[in-house]
C-alpha positions in Angstrom: 129.1 11.4 97.6 131.1 14.6 97.9 134.5 14.8 99.5 135.8 18.2 100.6 139.5 18.7 100.9 141.4 21.9 101.5 143.6 23.0 98.6 146.7 22.7 100.7 146.0 19.0 101.2 145.6 18.4 97.5 148.8 20.3 96.7 150.6 18.4 99.4 149.6 15.1 97.9 150.6 16.3 94.4 154.0 17.4 95.7 154.6 14.1 97.5 153.7 12.2 94.3 156.0 14.4 92.2 158.9 13.9 94.6 158.3 10.1 94.9 158.0 9.4 91.2 160.1 12.0 89.5 162.9 12.2 92.1 163.9 15.8 91.6 167.2 17.0 92.9 167.0 18.4 96.5 168.3 21.8 95.4 165.5 22.0 92.9 162.9 21.3 95.5 164.4 23.9 97.8 164.6 26.5 95.0 160.9 26.0 94.2 159.9 26.3 97.8 161.9 29.5 98.2 160.4 30.8 95.0 156.9 30.1 96.3 157.6 31.9 99.6 159.1 34.9 97.9 156.2 35.0 95.3 153.7 35.0 98.2 155.2 38.4 99.3 154.9 40.2 96.0 152.2 42.1 94.3 151.2 38.9 92.4 150.0 37.1 95.5 146.5 38.5 95.4 146.2 37.7 91.7 147.4 34.1 92.2 145.0 33.7 95.2 142.1 35.1 93.2 142.9 32.9 90.2 143.1 29.8 92.3 139.8 30.5 94.0 138.1 31.2 90.7 139.6 27.9 89.2 138.4 25.9 92.2 134.9 27.5 92.0 134.7 26.7 88.2 135.8 23.0 88.8 133.3 22.6 91.7 130.4 24.0 89.7 131.0 21.6 86.7 130.9 18.5 88.8 
């Protein structure tokens, strides 16, 4: 049986688990979110997107 989930759902679950179990400070969570938004508007965004897609493709082909 295969289950297909969008990457954003997997990342959302991972983020929820991190916040629940590690209890980071609110300012750290906000700083990381802002960093992610700012990083998305830089020249590195296409490289991160390409790397993520390649990684997902590799994982999916091995299972």
